[in-house]
Residue, then its C-alpha position, 0 to 999 in steps of 0.5 A: m846248275g838247273e836242267g835248263s841251264w845245263s841244256t843250254a850250256g851243253r848245246r853250246a859246248g857241244i856245237a863248239g866241241a863238234a866244230i873244234g873236234v872236226v879239226a881231226a879231219g882238220a877243219a874249224a867252225g863256220i858251216a851250216l848243217e843242211r836241214a834234216t829230212v828225217g827225224r832225229g830219232m830215225r837218224r840216231r837209229a841209223r847211226l846205231a845200225l851202221d855201227a853194229a854192221s860196220p867192218f871198220g876197226t875189226v881188222r887186227g894184227t899182233p899187238g905190241r907196246t913200246t915206250s917213247d922217250d918221255g914215258t908215253e906208252l905207244y900201241y902198235e900192231v904188226e901184220d907179218v907175211p906168212e912163211p911159204p910152205a916147206g919145199a915151196k919154190g919161188r924167189r923173193r925180190r931183192f931190195g935196192r940200195k938200203a940194208a938187206g932184210p925183210l922190208t916193213v911198211v909203217f903206217c902213221h895216222g892223222y890227227c884225232l884218228s887212229q891206226d884203223a883209218w888205214h882199214y882199206q889199205r890194211l886189207a889190200l896189203r895183208g899177207l903181201v908185205r910186213a906192215v906196222y900200224w900204230d896209234q899216235r900218243s893220246h890216240g887210239r889204244s896208246g897212252r896219254s901223252q906224258s909231256p905237257d906240250v905236244s910237238i911234231d918233233l915229239l911225234g917224230r921221236d915216237l915213230k923212232a920208238v915204234l921202229d925200234a920195237a916193231a922193226p928192229g935191226d937194219g931192214p928197209v922200211v917204207l914210211v906212210g903218213h897221212s896228215m899229222g902222220g905225214m908231219t910225223v914222218m918229216a919230223f923223224a927224217d929231220q931228227y934221224p937223217d942217218l937212219v933215213d939214209a940207211r933204212v928208208a926205202g920209200v916214203a908216202l905223204v898223203g894229204t899232208s903239208v910241210g908247213g903254212l897251215g896257219q894260212v889254210n882257209y878251210g873253204l870259209p869266207v875271209a871273215g870266218v877264217r879270221a874268226v877261226r884264227r883269232f878265237v880257236p886257240g882260246v876256245l880250245k883251251a877253255l873247252g879242254s878244261q871242261a872236257e866232260l861238259v863238252e863231250r856230253g854236249r858233243r854227243a847231244t849235237a851228233d847231227l851237227f857233228g856228222g855234218l861237219v865231219k862229212r864237210y871236211s873229210f870228204g869231197a863227194q856228196d854221195v860218200d858211203p854212209a858207213v864210211a862217213r859214220f866210221a869217220e865220225r866214230l874215229i873223230e868223236s872218240t878223241p877227247i876234246d882235251v887231246v884235241a886242245e893239246f895237239y892243236p898248237a903244234f900245227g901252227e908251229h909245224d915247218k919241215t920244208e928242209a926235212l924233205e931233202h933227206f928223202d932225195g933219191v928215195p922212191a916217194l909218193v905225194l898224194v892228195g884229194d883235189k877237194d881237200l879243205v884241210t891240207p889243200a892240193s896246193h900244199s902237195e904241189v909244194m912237196a912235189r916240187l921239193l921232191p921232183e922225182a916223187e909220183h904226184v897223185v891228185v885224186p878227183d872228187a876226194g877230200h881229206l880222208v882220201m884213203l877211206e873215200h877212194p881206197e882203190a886210188v890210194d891202194a894203187a898208188l901205194t902198190d906202185l910205190l912199194t914196187r919201186a921200193g922193192a917191197t914185193t914179198l910174194p913168191v914168184p914162180d920159176a915157171l908158169 
């Protein structure tokens, strides 16, 4: 293939790859990038400078690996709570109806992201509660899926494997899931209701859905939505078979890709450039064939009945009011199914609400953990 031919094919594949890749933050093609006001070279240098100075992805815990039931290797990290100094006075709060023992908060990330998407929450909770962060199969540092077909139920079994390895025993757990991670939590509950009853002391469902994702319009006009629903599955399959070409093209169209990510990840126009660039890095690090493998699972996702297993468990349902991927209406459905849950709608927030408005998410999670009895800070006997 000649240089001119590759350039044209690469650009086309890159544009398609960028549009499909942003499904990670859950969108599809069909927007136009605003006209740039600075040169491409300057924008590229700015991206490199943001990457070099970024603190994102640098917070690490104690690494561990486990294997799911199909042989896929799953990577996780544990943040333990330091033991109080010998002789220190204080008392630890007891947990509610769940089994006694150290409580563990398990964070499940979304599609085409990684455990690093919980950057701000990790910093906020570090040293306060025992926490586990893990990478979904084929994402982050986890191994590629060994199953030919990926389903949300399979991800629920992955979560079970992580719990068995990183939080064994009968200690209480709080499950936190964003987007696909929230669906993973629902699939876990659907398959292991006895474990939910015995161990789950709280659940947070952030920017996620129990189903009906095929009806989301992504902020597109009717014609655009129809085109996406008609062509995306086939386009994804084709792109997945040409992964190397697509990745080269996606890198060549970084400006378009960045615009798509910003559109579908955030609600505000003035999002921190470092945060926006970090979202790009997370999404662009997911190979296009992985995007293609996972996409069909969302059309099949329906876990409406699974939420009944969280009845009576302290719960949080949180969403950004400008989420175009899992709109606020989907969280309203979950809030109705969990009438005792705290329902939080964050103003001017998009799909990656935990990165865009971390203070709101941190506050809501802290409240949930308090209701779940998760505080492990020593409480002085007297002030």
